[in-house]
C-alpha positions in Angstrom: 92.8 53.4 59.4 92.6 55.6 62.5 89.8 55.6 65.1 89.3 57.5 68.3 87.6 56.0 71.4 86.2 58.0 74.3 87.2 56.2 77.6 85.9 58.9 80.0 85.0 62.5 80.2 88.5 63.5 79.2 90.4 60.3 78.4 90.7 59.3 74.8 92.4 56.5 72.9 93.6 56.7 69.3 94.0 53.4 67.4 96.2 53.7 64.3 99.0 52.0 62.3 102.3 52.8 60.7 103.4 51.2 57.4 106.6 49.2 57.8 107.8 50.6 54.5 107.6 54.1 56.0 110.2 53.0 58.7 112.7 51.1 56.6 114.3 54.0 54.7 114.9 56.0 58.0 116.2 52.9 59.8 118.8 52.4 57.0 119.8 56.0 57.2 120.1 55.9 61.0 122.3 52.7 60.8 124.6 54.5 58.3 124.9 57.5 60.7 125.8 55.1 63.5 128.4 53.5 61.3 130.3 56.8 60.9 131.6 56.5 64.5 130.8 52.9 65.5 133.8 51.0 66.9 133.7 47.4 65.6 136.7 45.1 66.1 138.6 44.6 62.8 137.3 47.7 61.1 138.2 51.3 61.1 135.4 53.8 62.1 133.3 54.6 59.0 134.5 51.5 57.1 132.2 48.8 58.8 130.1 47.0 56.2 126.4 47.8 56.3 125.3 44.2 57.0 127.5 44.0 60.1 126.2 47.3 61.3 122.6 46.2 60.7 123.2 43.0 62.7 124.6 45.0 65.7 122.5 48.2 65.5 119.4 47.3 63.5 117.1 46.6 66.4 118.2 49.7 68.2 117.7 51.9 65.1 114.3 50.3 64.4 113.2 51.0 67.9 114.3 54.7 67.8 112.7 55.3 64.4 109.5 53.7 65.5 109.4 55.9 68.6 109.8 59.0 66.4 107.1 57.8 64.0 104.7 57.1 66.8 105.0 60.7 67.9 104.5 62.0 64.4 101.6 59.7 63.6 99.9 60.5 66.9 100.3 64.3 66.4 98.8 64.0 62.9 95.9 61.8 64.1 95.2 64.2 67.0 95.3 67.2 64.7 93.1 65.5 62.1 90.5 64.7 64.8 90.7 68.2 66.3 91.7 66.8 69.7 93.3 69.3 72.2 95.8 67.0 73.9 96.5 67.7 77.6 98.8 64.9 78.5 101.7 62.9 77.1 100.2 59.7 75.4 100.7 56.3 76.8 101.7 54.2 73.7 101.0 50.5 73.3 102.2 48.5 70.3 99.5 46.1 69.3 101.4 44.2 66.6 103.5 41.3 67.9 105.6 40.8 64.8 107.8 44.0 64.4 108.6 43.1 60.8 104.9 43.0 59.8 103.7 45.3 56.9 101.7 47.4 59.4 102.7 48.3 62.9 99.4 48.8 64.8 99.4 50.9 68.0 97.1 52.6 70.5 97.8 55.9 72.3 95.8 56.7 75.5 95.8 60.3 76.7 93.7 63.1 78.1 92.2 66.1 76.3 91.6 69.6 77.6 88.0 70.1 78.9 85.5 72.5 77.5 85.3 75.4 79.9 81.7 76.5 80.4 81.4 79.9 82.1 78.2 81.1 83.8 77.0 84.7 83.8 79.4 86.8 85.7 76.9 89.7 85.7 74.8 87.9 88.3 77.6 87.4 90.8 78.5 89.6 93.7 82.1 90.4 94.5 83.5 92.2 97.6 86.3 94.7 96.6 88.7 95.6 99.5 89.7 99.2 99.9 92.0 100.9 102.3 93.3 104.5 102.9 96.4 105.3 104.9 95.8 107.8 107.7 98.0 109.5 110.3 97.2 107.0 113.0 98.6 104.2 110.7 101.9 106.2 110.4 102.0 106.9 114.1 101.4 103.2 114.9 104.3 102.2 112.6 106.6 104.7 114.3 105.5 103.3 117.7 106.5 99.8 116.5 109.9 101.1 115.4 110.4 102.7 118.8 109.5 99.5 120.6 112.0 97.6 118.5 114.7 100.0 119.7 113.6 100.0 123.3 116.2 100.1 126.2 115.1 98.0 129.2 115.7 99.4 132.7 115.1 97.9 136.1 111.6 98.3 137.5 110.5 97.8 141.1 106.9 97.1 140.2 105.2 93.9 139.1 105.8 92.5 135.6 103.4 93.6 132.8 103.2 93.2 129.1 106.1 94.7 127.1 108.5 94.2 130.1 111.6 92.1 129.8 111.9 89.6 132.6 114.7 87.1 133.5 113.4 83.9 135.1 114.1 80.3 136.0 111.2 78.0 135.2 110.6 74.3 135.7 107.6 72.4 134.2 106.5 69.1 135.9 104.3 66.4 134.2 103.4 63.3 136.2 105.9 64.1 138.9 108.9 64.7 136.6 110.3 67.6 134.6 109.4 67.1 131.0 111.8 67.5 128.1 112.3 71.2 127.2 110.3 72.2 130.3 113.2 73.7 132.3 115.5 76.7 131.9 117.7 79.0 134.0 118.2 82.7 133.7 115.8 82.8 130.8 115.2 86.3 129.2 111.7 87.0 127.9 109.9 90.0 126.6 106.2 89.6 127.6 103.4 90.1 125.1 105.4 89.5 121.9 104.2 86.0 121.5 107.4 84.1 122.1 105.8 81.9 124.7 102.3 80.5 125.1 99.8 83.0 126.4 98.9 81.0 129.4 102.5 80.7 130.4 103.0 84.5 130.2 99.7 85.0 132.0 101.2 83.1 135.0 104.3 85.4 135.0 102.5 88.8 134.7 102.1 90.3 138.2 105.2 88.8 139.7 107.9 91.0 141.2 111.7 90.4 141.3 112.6 87.9 144.0 109.2 86.1 144.0 108.6 82.4 143.3 105.2 81.2 142.0 103.7 77.9 140.9 100.7 77.5 138.6 99.0 74.9 136.5 98.7 75.2 132.7 97.2 73.0 130.0 99.1 72.8 126.7 97.1 73.2 123.4 96.0 70.0 121.8 98.0 70.9 118.6 101.2 71.9 120.5 104.3 70.7 118.7 105.7 68.9 121.7 103.7 65.7 121.5 104.6 64.6 125.1 102.7 67.5 126.6 100.2 68.4 123.9 96.7 68.6 125.5 98.1 67.8 129.0 98.0 69.8 132.3 101.5 70.6 133.8 102.7 72.5 136.8 105.2 75.3 136.3 107.3 76.9 139.0 108.7 80.3 138.2 111.5 82.2 140.0 111.5 85.9 139.0 115.0 87.4 139.0 114.5 90.7 137.3 111.8 92.9 135.9 112.8 95.6 133.4 110.5 98.2 131.9 111.0 99.4 128.3 112.2 103.0 127.7 111.3 104.0 124.2 113.6 106.5 122.3 112.2 109.9 121.5 111.2 110.6 117.9 114.0 113.1 117.2 116.8 113.6 114.7 119.0 110.9 116.3 116.2 108.3 116.1 115.4 109.2 112.5 119.1 109.0 111.5 119.3 105.6 113.1 116.6 104.5 110.6 118.8 105.5 107.6 117.5 109.0 106.9 120.8 111.0 107.0 119.4 114.5 107.7 117.3 113.3 110.6 114.1 115.0 109.2 111.1 113.5 111.1 108.7 114.7 108.3 110.9 112.8 105.8 110.5 109.6 108.0 106.8 110.0 108.0 106.7 110.5 104.3 108.8 107.4 103.7 106.7 105.3 106.1 103.5 106.5 104.3 105.0 105.5 100.9 106.1 102.1 102.2 102.7 101.4 103.8 100.9 102.4 100.6 103.0 100.0 98.6 102.4 97.1 101.1 98.7 98.0 101.3 98.3 98.0 97.5 100.0 94.6 97.3 97.8 93.0 100.0 94.6 94.6 98.5 95.5 93.3 95.1 96.1 89.8 96.4 92.8 89.7 98.3 90.7 91.2 95.5 92.3 88.7 93.1 91.4 85.8 95.4 87.8 87.1 95.6 87.6 87.1 91.8 89.2 83.7 91.4 86.7 82.2 93.9 83.8 83.6 91.9 85.3 82.2 88.6 85.6 78.8 90.2 82.0 79.0 91.3 80.5 79.9 87.9 82.7 77.7 85.8 81.9 74.1 84.8 84.9 71.9 83.9 86.8 68.8 84.9 90.5 69.1 85.7 92.7 66.6 83.7 94.2 64.1 86.1 97.6 64.3 84.4 97.7 68.1 84.9 96.7 67.8 88.5 99.4 65.2 89.2 102.0 67.4 87.5 100.8 70.5 89.5 100.8 68.5 92.8 104.5 67.5 92.2 105.3 71.2 91.4 103.6 72.4 94.6 105.4 69.7 96.6 108.8 70.8 95.3 108.0 74.4 96.1 107.0 73.5 99.6 110.2 71.6 100.2 112.2 74.6 98.8 110.3 77.0 101.1 111.0 74.7 104.1 114.7 74.7 103.3 114.6 78.5 102.9 113.3 78.7 106.5 116.2 76.6 107.7 114.4 73.2 107.9 116.8 70.3 107.2 115.3 68.3 104.3 117.0 64.9 103.8 118.3 64.4 100.3 115.7 62.7 98.1 112.9 63.3 100.6 109.4 63.8 99.1 106.0 64.5 100.6 102.9 62.6 99.5 101.5 64.4 96.4 98.0 63.7 97.7 98.6 66.4 100.3 98.5 69.0 97.6 95.8 67.5 95.4 93.1 70.0 96.3 95.3 73.0 95.7 96.5 71.5 92.4 92.9 70.9 91.2 92.1 74.6 92.0 95.2 75.9 90.2 94.7 73.7 87.1 91.0 74.8 86.9 91.9 78.4 87.3 94.6 78.2 84.6 92.1 76.8 82.2 89.4 79.3 83.1 91.8 82.2 82.7 93.0 80.9 79.4 89.4 80.8 78.2 88.6 84.3 79.4 91.7 85.7 77.8 90.8 84.1 74.5 87.2 85.2 74.6 87.8 88.8 75.6 91.3 89.6 74.3 92.8 90.1 77.7 96.4 89.3 76.8 99.1 91.2 78.6 100.4 94.4 76.9 104.1 95.2 76.8 103.5 98.4 78.7 101.7 96.5 81.4 104.7 94.2 81.8 107.1 97.1 81.9 105.0 98.9 84.6 104.8 95.8 86.8 108.6 95.3 86.7 109.2 98.9 87.5 106.7 98.8 90.4 108.5 95.7 91.8 111.9 97.3 91.3 111.0 100.4 93.3 111.4 98.5 96.5 115.1 98.0 95.8 118.2 100.2 96.3 119.2 99.8 92.6 115.9 99.4 90.6 117.7 99.5 87.3 119.5 96.2 88.2 116.2 94.5 89.0 114.8 95.6 85.6 117.9 94.2 83.8 117.5 90.9 85.9 114.0 90.4 84.5 115.0 91.2 80.9 117.9 88.8 81.0 115.7 85.7 81.3 112.6 85.0 79.2 111.0 82.8 81.9 111.1 85.7 84.3 109.4 87.9 81.7 106.7 85.2 81.2 106.0 85.2 84.9 105.4 88.9 84.9 103.3 88.6 81.7 101.1 86.0 83.6 100.7 88.5 86.4 99.6 91.2 84.0 97.2 88.8 82.4 95.7 88.0 85.8 95.3 91.7 86.4 93.4 92.1 83.1 91.1 89.2 84.1 90.5 90.7 87.5 89.7 94.1 86.0 87.3 92.6 83.4 85.5 90.5 86.1 85.2 93.5 88.4 83.7 95.6 85.5 81.0 93.0 84.8 80.1 91.6 88.2 78.1 93.3 91.0 80.9 94.9 93.1 80.5 96.0 96.7 83.4 98.0 98.2 84.5 97.1 101.7 86.9 99.4 103.6 89.2 97.5 106.0 91.3 98.9 108.8 95.1 98.8 109.1 95.3 95.8 111.5 93.0 93.6 109.5 94.8 94.3 106.2 98.2 93.7 107.7 97.0 90.5 109.6 97.6 92.0 113.0 94.1 91.4 114.3 94.6 87.8 115.2 
């Protein structure tokens, strides 16, 4: 007899039993298989009497067979009761006598929630748009010129974009603090390498000058000894050098990898690259806007087991990203999974919402979509055909692209049904340069 208990909104418990007779035949077969290779003193492999094998391996075989039968019995019970299982069950054997005619057990687990979606037609969504213009191209070229600037001595006072060479000493409570002193330190002003208030104290100084000023470190500064505290810096200015930017000519263009030195070709390539990056960023922002709306109109509870699993996955990704940026991560180090719980809940809910939308509106990824996404990604590489082969060589990579195509389909569907307002953004906002 099988019964199902509701323990909470998503938690269920199946109570069922397995006939002992159902186990015995498989237990005997498993013992015989063990006997083919078992090494028992006094017997050759494959010649050990069944009774001796049963004495030595019977408990092990019974335990293994029972484990398999629990899985099978649970799957049948879940299917018979039309339960959409979301987590691996926690089995508990109720029967104390493992030789009893019936082995009673319970299995506690979570089910997937019902996803209730509101009316998307009543929701407003902002769709980001952007058009490349000549000033965007000119701004990019100017940035390339600055990256290749040559610094030359200047007799005037230091200003932003100059390179200065200084000695500095920072004093806190009458003593130089750790990391607060340097000699012959080279610094380009205005690029954000040092704190703004520190650079503000340097601007206006000429070579040969010495200056002291007070500065308060931000409360969230990484150096805890000085975070939020007022210190006194003394600056000795050795040199001030002004940038001389290269002319946008054939030599400049050749230095950027365009062999014939054609300036118009450089501008065309910059426009193409900016368009690709703009499309990528617009796509991400519009998708985020859609996902926020879907979370708003959907009613569902995220299964705890899925949230815990997703939290662990995000934590591992975070550690890998930190290592990729050169952070030394001690072996075996973990971060508290609770740090990622909110993000995990959001991801789990969105996954369930997208699955429901795809099922309701036939939004599955089409092969031609997947192919187009791979080709688009491959365009940014020197040998795009190798990138295409790299994706095709691994099914998991193809599934990742299929998921991206599926998300694109959902975004398109939502945009076509919601109240959409277009918002044009400028270059700096889109590229995150307005902060």
